[in-house]
PDBQT receptor file of N, H, CA, C and O in Angstrom, charges set to zero:
ATOM      1  N   MET A   1     200.786 184.753 -68.176  1.00  0.00    +0.000 N 
ATOM      2  CA  MET A   1     201.537 183.839 -67.343  1.00  0.00    +0.000 C 
ATOM      3  C   MET A   1     202.817 183.441 -68.081  1.00  0.00    +0.000 C 
ATOM      4  O   MET A   1     202.788 183.109 -69.266  1.00  0.00    +0.000 OA
ATOM      5  N   LYS A   2     203.911 183.478 -67.376  1.00  0.00    +0.000 N 
ATOM      6  H   LYS A   2     203.935 183.747 -66.413  1.00  0.00    +0.000 HD
ATOM      7  CA  LYS A   2     205.187 183.076 -67.941  1.00  0.00    +0.000 C 
ATOM      8  C   LYS A   2     205.239 181.552 -68.040  1.00  0.00    +0.000 C 
ATOM      9  O   LYS A   2     204.530 180.853 -67.316  1.00  0.00    +0.000 OA
ATOM     10  N   ASP A   3     206.085 181.042 -68.944  1.00  0.00    +0.000 N 
ATOM     11  H   ASP A   3     206.660 181.611 -69.532  1.00  0.00    +0.000 HD
ATOM     12  CA  ASP A   3     206.215 179.596 -69.139  1.00  0.00    +0.000 C 
ATOM     13  C   ASP A   3     206.672 178.879 -67.879  1.00  0.00    +0.000 C 
ATOM     14  O   ASP A   3     206.338 177.710 -67.684  1.00  0.00    +0.000 OA
ATOM     15  N   ASN A   4     207.426 179.552 -67.021  1.00  0.00    +0.000 N 
ATOM     16  H   ASN A   4     207.697 180.501 -67.179  1.00  0.00    +0.000 HD
ATOM     17  CA  ASN A   4     207.967 178.888 -65.835  1.00  0.00    +0.000 C 
ATOM     18  C   ASN A   4     207.191 179.236 -64.566  1.00  0.00    +0.000 C 
ATOM     19  O   ASN A   4     207.686 179.029 -63.459  1.00  0.00    +0.000 OA
ATOM     20  N   GLU A   5     205.980 179.762 -64.724  1.00  0.00    +0.000 N 
ATOM     21  H   GLU A   5     205.577 179.930 -65.624  1.00  0.00    +0.000 HD
ATOM     22  CA  GLU A   5     205.160 180.133 -63.568  1.00  0.00    +0.000 C 
ATOM     23  C   GLU A   5     204.167 179.009 -63.269  1.00  0.00    +0.000 C 
ATOM     24  O   GLU A   5     203.483 178.522 -64.169  1.00  0.00    +0.000 OA
ATOM     25  N   LEU A   6     204.095 178.602 -62.000  1.00  0.00    +0.000 N 
ATOM     26  H   LEU A   6     204.651 178.998 -61.269  1.00  0.00    +0.000 HD
ATOM     27  CA  LEU A   6     203.171 177.549 -61.586  1.00  0.00    +0.000 C 
ATOM     28  C   LEU A   6     201.762 178.098 -61.414  1.00  0.00    +0.000 C 
ATOM     29  O   LEU A   6     201.566 179.162 -60.827  1.00  0.00    +0.000 OA
ATOM     30  N   LYS A   7     200.789 177.365 -61.930  1.00  0.00    +0.000 N 
ATOM     31  H   LYS A   7     200.948 176.501 -62.407  1.00  0.00    +0.000 HD
ATOM     32  CA  LYS A   7     199.394 177.705 -61.701  1.00  0.00    +0.000 C 
ATOM     33  C   LYS A   7     199.016 177.230 -60.302  1.00  0.00    +0.000 C 
ATOM     34  O   LYS A   7     199.643 176.312 -59.774  1.00  0.00    +0.000 OA
ATOM     35  N   PRO A   8     197.993 177.846 -59.690  1.00  0.00    +0.000 N 
ATOM     36  CA  PRO A   8     197.496 177.348 -58.400  1.00  0.00    +0.000 C 
ATOM     37  C   PRO A   8     196.937 175.932 -58.572  1.00  0.00    +0.000 C 
ATOM     38  O   PRO A   8     196.669 175.494 -59.691  1.00  0.00    +0.000 OA
ATOM     39  N   CYS A   9     196.768 175.231 -57.464  1.00  0.00    +0.000 N 
ATOM     40  H   CYS A   9     196.986 175.586 -56.555  1.00  0.00    +0.000 HD
ATOM     41  CA  CYS A   9     196.184 173.894 -57.491  1.00  0.00    +0.000 C 
ATOM     42  C   CYS A   9     194.790 173.979 -58.119  1.00  0.00    +0.000 C 
ATOM     43  O   CYS A   9     194.001 174.844 -57.740  1.00  0.00    +0.000 OA
ATOM     44  N   PRO A  10     194.474 173.096 -59.074  1.00  0.00    +0.000 N 
ATOM     45  CA  PRO A  10     193.156 173.160 -59.716  1.00  0.00    +0.000 C 
ATOM     46  C   PRO A  10     192.009 172.730 -58.795  1.00  0.00    +0.000 C 
ATOM     47  O   PRO A  10     190.843 172.935 -59.130  1.00  0.00    +0.000 OA
ATOM     48  N   PHE A  11     192.325 172.144 -57.651  1.00  0.00    +0.000 N 
ATOM     49  H   PHE A  11     193.273 171.978 -57.379  1.00  0.00    +0.000 HD
ATOM     50  CA  PHE A  11     191.292 171.686 -56.721  1.00  0.00    +0.000 C 
ATOM     51  C   PHE A  11     190.967 172.707 -55.646  1.00  0.00    +0.000 C 
ATOM     52  O   PHE A  11     189.800 172.902 -55.305  1.00  0.00    +0.000 OA
ATOM     53  N   CYS A  12     192.012 173.373 -55.098  1.00  0.00    +0.000 N 
ATOM     54  H   CYS A  12     192.960 173.214 -55.375  1.00  0.00    +0.000 HD
ATOM     55  CA  CYS A  12     191.761 174.262 -53.955  1.00  0.00    +0.000 C 
ATOM     56  C   CYS A  12     192.271 175.691 -54.168  1.00  0.00    +0.000 C 
ATOM     57  O   CYS A  12     191.936 176.580 -53.386  1.00  0.00    +0.000 OA
ATOM     58  N   GLY A  13     193.064 175.925 -55.199  1.00  0.00    +0.000 N 
ATOM     59  H   GLY A  13     193.336 175.203 -55.835  1.00  0.00    +0.000 HD
ATOM     60  CA  GLY A  13     193.564 177.266 -55.465  1.00  0.00    +0.000 C 
ATOM     61  C   GLY A  13     194.814 177.644 -54.694  1.00  0.00    +0.000 C 
ATOM     62  O   GLY A  13     195.312 178.762 -54.830  1.00  0.00    +0.000 OA
ATOM     63  N   THR A  14     195.334 176.717 -53.876  1.00  0.00    +0.000 N 
ATOM     64  H   THR A  14     194.930 175.809 -53.765  1.00  0.00    +0.000 HD
ATOM     65  CA  THR A  14     196.549 176.983 -53.105  1.00  0.00    +0.000 C 
ATOM     66  C   THR A  14     197.757 177.044 -54.043  1.00  0.00    +0.000 C 
ATOM     67  O   THR A  14     197.836 176.299 -55.020  1.00  0.00    +0.000 OA
ATOM     68  N   ASP A  15     198.687 177.934 -53.734  1.00  0.00    +0.000 N 
ATOM     69  H   ASP A  15     198.623 178.539 -52.940  1.00  0.00    +0.000 HD
ATOM     70  CA  ASP A  15     199.924 177.994 -54.510  1.00  0.00    +0.000 C 
ATOM     71  C   ASP A  15     200.794 176.795 -54.148  1.00  0.00    +0.000 C 
ATOM     72  O   ASP A  15     201.076 176.578 -52.970  1.00  0.00    +0.000 OA
ATOM     73  N   PRO A  16     201.226 176.011 -55.139  1.00  0.00    +0.000 N 
ATOM     74  CA  PRO A  16     202.055 174.851 -54.859  1.00  0.00    +0.000 C 
ATOM     75  C   PRO A  16     203.499 175.254 -54.590  1.00  0.00    +0.000 C 
ATOM     76  O   PRO A  16     203.892 176.401 -54.807  1.00  0.00    +0.000 OA
ATOM     77  N   THR A  17     204.275 174.295 -54.116  1.00  0.00    +0.000 N 
ATOM     78  H   THR A  17     203.956 173.363 -53.940  1.00  0.00    +0.000 HD
ATOM     79  CA  THR A  17     205.706 174.520 -53.932  1.00  0.00    +0.000 C 
ATOM     80  C   THR A  17     206.462 173.663 -54.935  1.00  0.00    +0.000 C 
ATOM     81  O   THR A  17     205.984 172.609 -55.354  1.00  0.00    +0.000 OA
ATOM     82  N   ILE A  18     207.645 174.126 -55.315  1.00  0.00    +0.000 N 
ATOM     83  H   ILE A  18     208.034 174.982 -54.974  1.00  0.00    +0.000 HD
ATOM     84  CA  ILE A  18     208.513 173.352 -56.190  1.00  0.00    +0.000 C 
ATOM     85  C   ILE A  18     209.847 173.172 -55.475  1.00  0.00    +0.000 C 
ATOM     86  O   ILE A  18     210.430 174.126 -54.958  1.00  0.00    +0.000 OA
ATOM     87  N   ASP A  19     210.312 171.937 -55.456  1.00  0.00    +0.000 N 
ATOM     88  H   ASP A  19     209.839 171.162 -55.875  1.00  0.00    +0.000 HD
ATOM     89  CA  ASP A  19     211.568 171.619 -54.777  1.00  0.00    +0.000 C 
ATOM     90  C   ASP A  19     212.486 170.866 -55.728  1.00  0.00    +0.000 C 
ATOM     91  O   ASP A  19     212.037 170.062 -56.545  1.00  0.00    +0.000 OA
ATOM     92  N   HIS A  20     213.761 171.137 -55.608  1.00  0.00    +0.000 N 
ATOM     93  H   HIS A  20     214.126 171.790 -54.944  1.00  0.00    +0.000 HD
ATOM     94  CA  HIS A  20     214.794 170.457 -56.382  1.00  0.00    +0.000 C 
ATOM     95  C   HIS A  20     215.455 169.448 -55.455  1.00  0.00    +0.000 C 
ATOM     96  O   HIS A  20     216.074 169.830 -54.463  1.00  0.00    +0.000 OA
ATOM     97  N   LEU A  21     215.328 168.174 -55.769  1.00  0.00    +0.000 N 
ATOM     98  H   LEU A  21     214.824 167.864 -56.575  1.00  0.00    +0.000 HD
ATOM     99  CA  LEU A  21     215.865 167.113 -54.928  1.00  0.00    +0.000 C 
ATOM    100  C   LEU A  21     217.013 166.416 -55.627  1.00  0.00    +0.000 C 
ATOM    101  O   LEU A  21     216.952 166.152 -56.828  1.00  0.00    +0.000 OA
ATOM    102  N   LEU A  22     218.046 166.123 -54.882  1.00  0.00    +0.000 N 
ATOM    103  H   LEU A  22     218.095 166.338 -53.907  1.00  0.00    +0.000 HD
ATOM    104  CA  LEU A  22     219.182 165.374 -55.410  1.00  0.00    +0.000 C 
ATOM    105  C   LEU A  22     219.219 164.008 -54.758  1.00  0.00    +0.000 C 
ATOM    106  O   LEU A  22     218.992 163.884 -53.555  1.00  0.00    +0.000 OA
ATOM    107  N   GLY A  23     219.505 162.982 -55.544  1.00  0.00    +0.000 N 
ATOM    108  H   GLY A  23     219.690 163.083 -56.521  1.00  0.00    +0.000 HD
ATOM    109  CA  GLY A  23     219.587 161.628 -55.023  1.00  0.00    +0.000 C 
ATOM    110  C   GLY A  23     220.951 161.332 -54.425  1.00  0.00    +0.000 C 
ATOM    111  O   GLY A  23     221.727 162.241 -54.134  1.00  0.00    +0.000 OA
ATOM    112  N   ASP A  24     221.226 160.072 -54.249  1.00  0.00    +0.000 N 
ATOM    113  H   ASP A  24     220.595 159.333 -54.486  1.00  0.00    +0.000 HD
ATOM    114  CA  ASP A  24     222.505 159.630 -53.691  1.00  0.00    +0.000 C 
ATOM    115  C   ASP A  24     223.664 160.187 -54.510  1.00  0.00    +0.000 C 
ATOM    116  O   ASP A  24     223.641 160.151 -55.741  1.00  0.00    +0.000 OA
ATOM    117  N   ASN A  25     224.657 160.691 -53.830  1.00  0.00    +0.000 N 
ATOM    118  H   ASN A  25     224.676 160.720 -52.830  1.00  0.00    +0.000 HD
ATOM    119  CA  ASN A  25     225.861 161.248 -54.456  1.00  0.00    +0.000 C 
ATOM    120  C   ASN A  25     225.553 162.374 -55.442  1.00  0.00    +0.000 C 
ATOM    121  O   ASN A  25     226.336 162.648 -56.352  1.00  0.00    +0.000 OA
ATOM    122  N   ASN A  26     224.393 163.027 -55.247  1.00  0.00    +0.000 N 
ATOM    123  H   ASN A  26     223.757 162.804 -54.508  1.00  0.00    +0.000 HD
ATOM    124  CA  ASN A  26     223.984 164.152 -56.097  1.00  0.00    +0.000 C 
ATOM    125  C   ASN A  26     223.925 163.786 -57.573  1.00  0.00    +0.000 C 
ATOM    126  O   ASN A  26     224.113 164.652 -58.428  1.00  0.00    +0.000 OA
ATOM    127  N   CYS A  27     223.667 162.516 -57.890  1.00  0.00    +0.000 N 
ATOM    128  H   CYS A  27     223.514 161.813 -57.196  1.00  0.00    +0.000 HD
ATOM    129  CA  CYS A  27     223.723 162.104 -59.292  1.00  0.00    +0.000 C 
ATOM    130  C   CYS A  27     222.357 162.059 -59.978  1.00  0.00    +0.000 C 
ATOM    131  O   CYS A  27     222.285 162.176 -61.201  1.00  0.00    +0.000 OA
ATOM    132  N   VAL A  28     221.287 161.895 -59.227  1.00  0.00    +0.000 N 
ATOM    133  H   VAL A  28     221.345 161.800 -58.233  1.00  0.00    +0.000 HD
ATOM    134  CA  VAL A  28     219.955 161.845 -59.836  1.00  0.00    +0.000 C 
ATOM    135  C   VAL A  28     219.132 162.982 -59.257  1.00  0.00    +0.000 C 
ATOM    136  O   VAL A  28     218.881 163.030 -58.053  1.00  0.00    +0.000 OA
ATOM    137  N   GLU A  29     218.716 163.887 -60.117  1.00  0.00    +0.000 N 
ATOM    138  H   GLU A  29     218.919 163.848 -61.095  1.00  0.00    +0.000 HD
ATOM    139  CA  GLU A  29     217.925 165.002 -59.612  1.00  0.00    +0.000 C 
ATOM    140  C   GLU A  29     216.479 164.869 -60.053  1.00  0.00    +0.000 C 
ATOM    141  O   GLU A  29     216.177 164.284 -61.092  1.00  0.00    +0.000 OA
ATOM    142  N   ARG A  30     215.600 165.422 -59.245  1.00  0.00    +0.000 N 
ATOM    143  H   ARG A  30     215.845 165.897 -58.400  1.00  0.00    +0.000 HD
ATOM    144  CA  ARG A  30     214.170 165.434 -59.528  1.00  0.00    +0.000 C 
ATOM    145  C   ARG A  30     213.629 166.815 -59.172  1.00  0.00    +0.000 C 
ATOM    146  O   ARG A  30     214.150 167.493 -58.287  1.00  0.00    +0.000 OA
ATOM    147  N   TRP A  31     212.598 167.209 -59.863  1.00  0.00    +0.000 N 
ATOM    148  H   TRP A  31     212.174 166.658 -60.582  1.00  0.00    +0.000 HD
ATOM    149  CA  TRP A  31     211.851 168.417 -59.531  1.00  0.00    +0.000 C 
ATOM    150  C   TRP A  31     210.485 167.954 -59.056  1.00  0.00    +0.000 C 
ATOM    151  O   TRP A  31     209.792 167.224 -59.765  1.00  0.00    +0.000 OA
ATOM    152  N   VAL A  32     210.097 168.370 -57.866  1.00  0.00    +0.000 N 
ATOM    153  H   VAL A  32     210.660 168.963 -57.289  1.00  0.00    +0.000 HD
ATOM    154  CA  VAL A  32     208.864 167.911 -57.238  1.00  0.00    +0.000 C 
ATOM    155  C   VAL A  32     207.967 169.118 -56.964  1.00  0.00    +0.000 C 
ATOM    156  O   VAL A  32     208.393 170.086 -56.334  1.00  0.00    +0.000 OA
ATOM    157  N   ILE A  33     206.730 169.054 -57.441  1.00  0.00    +0.000 N 
ATOM    158  H   ILE A  33     206.385 168.268 -57.953  1.00  0.00    +0.000 HD
ATOM    159  CA  ILE A  33     205.749 170.110 -57.201  1.00  0.00    +0.000 C 
ATOM    160  C   ILE A  33     204.632 169.504 -56.367  1.00  0.00    +0.000 C 
ATOM    161  O   ILE A  33     204.101 168.446 -56.704  1.00  0.00    +0.000 OA
ATOM    162  N   THR A  34     204.275 170.179 -55.272  1.00  0.00    +0.000 N 
ATOM    163  H   THR A  34     204.706 171.039 -54.998  1.00  0.00    +0.000 HD
ATOM    164  CA  THR A  34     203.323 169.631 -54.312  1.00  0.00    +0.000 C 
ATOM    165  C   THR A  34     202.292 170.672 -53.900  1.00  0.00    +0.000 C 
ATOM    166  O   THR A  34     202.619 171.844 -53.715  1.00  0.00    +0.000 OA
ATOM    167  N   CYS A  35     201.032 170.232 -53.756  1.00  0.00    +0.000 N 
ATOM    168  H   CYS A  35     200.766 169.280 -53.906  1.00  0.00    +0.000 HD
ATOM    169  CA  CYS A  35     199.978 171.067 -53.170  1.00  0.00    +0.000 C 
ATOM    170  C   CYS A  35     199.983 170.810 -51.671  1.00  0.00    +0.000 C 
ATOM    171  O   CYS A  35     200.044 169.660 -51.236  1.00  0.00    +0.000 OA
ATOM    172  N   HIS A  36     199.919 171.882 -50.877  1.00  0.00    +0.000 N 
ATOM    173  H   HIS A  36     199.870 172.816 -51.231  1.00  0.00    +0.000 HD
ATOM    174  CA  HIS A  36     199.901 171.754 -49.420  1.00  0.00    +0.000 C 
ATOM    175  C   HIS A  36     198.606 172.278 -48.813  1.00  0.00    +0.000 C 
ATOM    176  O   HIS A  36     198.564 172.593 -47.623  1.00  0.00    +0.000 OA
ATOM    177  N   GLY A  37     197.542 172.375 -49.624  1.00  0.00    +0.000 N 
ATOM    178  H   GLY A  37     197.577 172.119 -50.590  1.00  0.00    +0.000 HD
ATOM    179  CA  GLY A  37     196.251 172.834 -49.107  1.00  0.00    +0.000 C 
ATOM    180  C   GLY A  37     195.674 171.808 -48.152  1.00  0.00    +0.000 C 
ATOM    181  O   GLY A  37     195.374 170.686 -48.560  1.00  0.00    +0.000 OA
ATOM    182  N   ILE A  38     195.514 172.168 -46.894  1.00  0.00    +0.000 N 
ATOM    183  H   ILE A  38     195.758 173.080 -46.562  1.00  0.00    +0.000 HD
ATOM    184  CA  ILE A  38     195.099 171.234 -45.843  1.00  0.00    +0.000 C 
ATOM    185  C   ILE A  38     193.770 170.541 -46.155  1.00  0.00    +0.000 C 
ATOM    186  O   ILE A  38     193.635 169.340 -45.924  1.00  0.00    +0.000 OA
ATOM    187  N   HIS A  39     192.803 171.272 -46.668  1.00  0.00    +0.000 N 
ATOM    188  H   HIS A  39     192.913 172.248 -46.856  1.00  0.00    +0.000 HD
ATOM    189  CA  HIS A  39     191.486 170.694 -46.936  1.00  0.00    +0.000 C 
ATOM    190  C   HIS A  39     191.303 170.323 -48.398  1.00  0.00    +0.000 C 
ATOM    191  O   HIS A  39     190.182 170.098 -48.855  1.00  0.00    +0.000 OA
ATOM    192  N   CYS A  40     192.396 170.260 -49.119  1.00  0.00    +0.000 N 
ATOM    193  H   CYS A  40     193.306 170.443 -48.748  1.00  0.00    +0.000 HD
ATOM    194  CA  CYS A  40     192.353 169.974 -50.548  1.00  0.00    +0.000 C 
ATOM    195  C   CYS A  40     192.262 168.466 -50.787  1.00  0.00    +0.000 C 
ATOM    196  O   CYS A  40     192.960 167.695 -50.129  1.00  0.00    +0.000 OA
ATOM    197  N   PRO A  41     191.405 168.037 -51.728  1.00  0.00    +0.000 N 
ATOM    198  CA  PRO A  41     191.350 166.606 -52.041  1.00  0.00    +0.000 C 
ATOM    199  C   PRO A  41     192.647 166.112 -52.682  1.00  0.00    +0.000 C 
ATOM    200  O   PRO A  41     192.891 164.907 -52.738  1.00  0.00    +0.000 OA
ATOM    201  N   ALA A  42     193.467 167.024 -53.159  1.00  0.00    +0.000 N 
ATOM    202  H   ALA A  42     193.269 168.003 -53.113  1.00  0.00    +0.000 HD
ATOM    203  CA  ALA A  42     194.743 166.643 -53.772  1.00  0.00    +0.000 C 
ATOM    204  C   ALA A  42     195.914 166.932 -52.837  1.00  0.00    +0.000 C 
ATOM    205  O   ALA A  42     197.058 166.993 -53.288  1.00  0.00    +0.000 OA
ATOM    206  N   PHE A  43     195.651 167.111 -51.544  1.00  0.00    +0.000 N 
ATOM    207  H   PHE A  43     194.723 167.061 -51.177  1.00  0.00    +0.000 HD
ATOM    208  CA  PHE A  43     196.705 167.420 -50.574  1.00  0.00    +0.000 C 
ATOM    209  C   PHE A  43     197.858 166.432 -50.723  1.00  0.00    +0.000 C 
ATOM    210  O   PHE A  43     197.664 165.216 -50.737  1.00  0.00    +0.000 OA
ATOM    211  N   GLN A  44     199.048 166.981 -50.833  1.00  0.00    +0.000 N 
ATOM    212  H   GLN A  44     199.206 167.968 -50.822  1.00  0.00    +0.000 HD
ATOM    213  CA  GLN A  44     200.273 166.206 -50.974  1.00  0.00    +0.000 C 
ATOM    214  C   GLN A  44     200.380 165.467 -52.306  1.00  0.00    +0.000 C 
ATOM    215  O   GLN A  44     201.274 164.637 -52.465  1.00  0.00    +0.000 OA
ATOM    216  N   VAL A  45     199.501 165.740 -53.264  1.00  0.00    +0.000 N 
ATOM    217  H   VAL A  45     198.774 166.415 -53.135  1.00  0.00    +0.000 HD
ATOM    218  CA  VAL A  45     199.657 165.165 -54.597  1.00  0.00    +0.000 C 
ATOM    219  C   VAL A  45     200.812 165.880 -55.270  1.00  0.00    +0.000 C 
ATOM    220  O   VAL A  45     200.927 167.103 -55.196  1.00  0.00    +0.000 OA
ATOM    221  N   THR A  46     201.652 165.123 -55.914  1.00  0.00    +0.000 N 
ATOM    222  H   THR A  46     201.559 164.130 -55.974  1.00  0.00    +0.000 HD
ATOM    223  CA  THR A  46     202.857 165.714 -56.477  1.00  0.00    +0.000 C 
ATOM    224  C   THR A  46     203.016 165.402 -57.950  1.00  0.00    +0.000 C 
ATOM    225  O   THR A  46     202.447 164.448 -58.480  1.00  0.00    +0.000 OA
ATOM    226  N   VAL A  47     203.810 166.243 -58.589  1.00  0.00    +0.000 N 
ATOM    227  H   VAL A  47     204.272 167.018 -58.158  1.00  0.00    +0.000 HD
ATOM    228  CA  VAL A  47     204.300 165.998 -59.939  1.00  0.00    +0.000 C 
ATOM    229  C   VAL A  47     205.798 165.855 -59.791  1.00  0.00    +0.000 C 
ATOM    230  O   VAL A  47     206.442 166.713 -59.186  1.00  0.00    +0.000 OA
ATOM    231  N   ILE A  48     206.366 164.792 -60.330  1.00  0.00    +0.000 N 
ATOM    232  H   ILE A  48     205.844 164.096 -60.822  1.00  0.00    +0.000 HD
ATOM    233  CA  ILE A  48     207.804 164.550 -60.232  1.00  0.00    +0.000 C 
ATOM    234  C   ILE A  48     208.364 164.370 -61.636  1.00  0.00    +0.000 C 
ATOM    235  O   ILE A  48     207.900 163.523 -62.399  1.00  0.00    +0.000 OA
ATOM    236  N   GLU A  49     209.355 165.165 -61.961  1.00  0.00    +0.000 N 
ATOM    237  H   GLU A  49     209.733 165.852 -61.341  1.00  0.00    +0.000 HD
ATOM    238  CA  GLU A  49     210.005 165.081 -63.274  1.00  0.00    +0.000 C 
ATOM    239  C   GLU A  49     211.505 165.273 -63.105  1.00  0.00    +0.000 C 
ATOM    240  O   GLU A  49     211.966 165.759 -62.072  1.00  0.00    +0.000 OA
ATOM    241  N   TYR A  50     212.255 164.891 -64.120  1.00  0.00    +0.000 N 
ATOM    242  H   TYR A  50     211.880 164.497 -64.959  1.00  0.00    +0.000 HD
ATOM    243  CA  TYR A  50     213.702 165.057 -64.105  1.00  0.00    +0.000 C 
ATOM    244  C   TYR A  50     214.131 166.469 -64.506  1.00  0.00    +0.000 C 
ATOM    245  O   TYR A  50     215.245 166.895 -64.200  1.00  0.00    +0.000 OA
ATOM    246  N   ASP A  51     213.253 167.185 -65.184  1.00  0.00    +0.000 N 
ATOM    247  H   ASP A  51     212.349 166.840 -65.433  1.00  0.00    +0.000 HD
ATOM    248  CA  ASP A  51     213.566 168.531 -65.678  1.00  0.00    +0.000 C 
ATOM    249  C   ASP A  51     212.580 169.534 -65.072  1.00  0.00    +0.000 C 
ATOM    250  O   ASP A  51     211.382 169.262 -64.997  1.00  0.00    +0.000 OA
ATOM    251  N   GLU A  52     213.079 170.678 -64.645  1.00  0.00    +0.000 N 
ATOM    252  H   GLU A  52     214.053 170.900 -64.706  1.00  0.00    +0.000 HD
ATOM    253  CA  GLU A  52     212.220 171.677 -63.996  1.00  0.00    +0.000 C 
ATOM    254  C   GLU A  52     211.089 172.122 -64.912  1.00  0.00    +0.000 C 
ATOM    255  O   GLU A  52     209.936 172.165 -64.485  1.00  0.00    +0.000 OA
ATOM    256  N   GLN A  53     211.392 172.449 -66.148  1.00  0.00    +0.000 N 
ATOM    257  H   GLN A  53     212.329 172.414 -66.495  1.00  0.00    +0.000 HD
ATOM    258  CA  GLN A  53     210.362 172.935 -67.062  1.00  0.00    +0.000 C 
ATOM    259  C   GLN A  53     209.324 171.848 -67.345  1.00  0.00    +0.000 C 
ATOM    260  O   GLN A  53     208.137 172.150 -67.468  1.00  0.00    +0.000 OA
ATOM    261  N   ASP A  54     209.756 170.588 -67.451  1.00  0.00    +0.000 N 
ATOM    262  H   ASP A  54     210.721 170.343 -67.351  1.00  0.00    +0.000 HD
ATOM    263  CA  ASP A  54     208.806 169.486 -67.649  1.00  0.00    +0.000 C 
ATOM    264  C   ASP A  54     207.866 169.358 -66.456  1.00  0.00    +0.000 C 
ATOM    265  O   ASP A  54     206.674 169.106 -66.629  1.00  0.00    +0.000 OA
ATOM    266  N   ALA A  55     208.394 169.530 -65.249  1.00  0.00    +0.000 N 
ATOM    267  H   ALA A  55     209.363 169.735 -65.108  1.00  0.00    +0.000 HD
ATOM    268  CA  ALA A  55     207.569 169.456 -64.044  1.00  0.00    +0.000 C 
ATOM    269  C   ALA A  55     206.528 170.570 -64.032  1.00  0.00    +0.000 C 
ATOM    270  O   ALA A  55     205.358 170.329 -63.734  1.00  0.00    +0.000 OA
ATOM    271  N   ILE A  56     206.951 171.779 -64.354  1.00  0.00    +0.000 N 
ATOM    272  H   ILE A  56     207.901 171.975 -64.596  1.00  0.00    +0.000 HD
ATOM    273  CA  ILE A  56     206.033 172.927 -64.379  1.00  0.00    +0.000 C 
ATOM    274  C   ILE A  56     204.944 172.711 -65.425  1.00  0.00    +0.000 C 
ATOM    275  O   ILE A  56     203.767 172.949 -65.154  1.00  0.00    +0.000 OA
ATOM    276  N   GLU A  57     205.328 172.263 -66.611  1.00  0.00    +0.000 N 
ATOM    277  H   GLU A  57     206.284 172.070 -66.831  1.00  0.00    +0.000 HD
ATOM    278  CA  GLU A  57     204.345 172.030 -67.672  1.00  0.00    +0.000 C 
ATOM    279  C   GLU A  57     203.359 170.927 -67.282  1.00  0.00    +0.000 C 
ATOM    280  O   GLU A  57     202.164 171.042 -67.555  1.00  0.00    +0.000 OA
ATOM    281  N   ALA A  58     203.851 169.858 -66.647  1.00  0.00    +0.000 N 
ATOM    282  H   ALA A  58     204.821 169.764 -66.426  1.00  0.00    +0.000 HD
ATOM    283  CA  ALA A  58     202.962 168.774 -66.213  1.00  0.00    +0.000 C 
ATOM    284  C   ALA A  58     201.980 169.261 -65.165  1.00  0.00    +0.000 C 
ATOM    285  O   ALA A  58     200.794 168.937 -65.228  1.00  0.00    +0.000 OA
ATOM    286  N   TRP A  59     202.465 170.040 -64.194  1.00  0.00    +0.000 N 
ATOM    287  H   TRP A  59     203.428 170.303 -64.143  1.00  0.00    +0.000 HD
ATOM    288  CA  TRP A  59     201.583 170.585 -63.152  1.00  0.00    +0.000 C 
ATOM    289  C   TRP A  59     200.528 171.488 -63.773  1.00  0.00    +0.000 C 
ATOM    290  O   TRP A  59     199.347 171.384 -63.440  1.00  0.00    +0.000 OA
ATOM    291  N   ASN A  60     200.937 172.359 -64.655  1.00  0.00    +0.000 N 
ATOM    292  H   ASN A  60     201.896 172.443 -64.925  1.00  0.00    +0.000 HD
ATOM    293  CA  ASN A  60     200.021 173.336 -65.227  1.00  0.00    +0.000 C 
ATOM    294  C   ASN A  60     198.986 172.705 -66.163  1.00  0.00    +0.000 C 
ATOM    295  O   ASN A  60     197.980 173.345 -66.469  1.00  0.00    +0.000 OA
ATOM    296  N   ARG A  61     199.203 171.472 -66.624  1.00  0.00    +0.000 N 
ATOM    297  H   ARG A  61     200.021 170.952 -66.376  1.00  0.00    +0.000 HD
ATOM    298  CA  ARG A  61     198.228 170.765 -67.475  1.00  0.00    +0.000 C 
ATOM    299  C   ARG A  61     197.176 170.046 -66.644  1.00  0.00    +0.000 C 
ATOM    300  O   ARG A  61     196.177 169.587 -67.196  1.00  0.00    +0.000 OA
ATOM    301  N   ARG A  62     197.368 169.936 -65.347  1.00  0.00    +0.000 N 
ATOM    302  H   ARG A  62     198.180 170.309 -64.898  1.00  0.00    +0.000 HD
ATOM    303  CA  ARG A  62     196.436 169.192 -64.501  1.00  0.00    +0.000 C 
ATOM    304  C   ARG A  62     195.044 169.827 -64.520  1.00  0.00    +0.000 C 
ATOM    305  O   ARG A  62     194.897 171.048 -64.561  1.00  0.00    +0.000 OA
ATOM    306  N   ILE A  63     194.050 168.978 -64.490  1.00  0.00    +0.000 N 
ATOM    307  H   ILE A  63     194.169 167.985 -64.457  1.00  0.00    +0.000 HD
ATOM    308  CA  ILE A  63     192.660 169.450 -64.418  1.00  0.00    +0.000 C 
ATOM    309  C   ILE A  63     191.945 168.674 -63.331  1.00  0.00    +0.000 C 
ATOM    310  O   ILE A  63     192.429 167.636 -62.880  1.00  0.00    +0.000 OA
ATOM    311  N   LYS A  64     190.805 169.168 -62.914  1.00  0.00    +0.000 N 
ATOM    312  H   LYS A  64     190.412 170.012 -63.280  1.00  0.00    +0.000 HD
ATOM    313  CA  LYS A  64     190.006 168.488 -61.886  1.00  0.00    +0.000 C 
ATOM    314  C   LYS A  64     189.481 167.180 -62.394  1.00  0.00    +0.000 C 
ATOM    315  O   LYS A  64     188.788 166.469 -61.667  1.00  0.00    +0.000 OA
TER     316      LYS A  64
């Protein structure tokens, strides 16, 4: 697995999505990773970080 590759959700195995969000006037950015598994107990649970790599690392450290 590459350092920048997202692991599946540890609860349901669904592939998460990663989005780059910009705040007001494009001055504050966030990286948001979300599980969209409909029957997942972690549905819509997110990881939010200011740096893309930090977000990926935080998501990939998650455990049940």
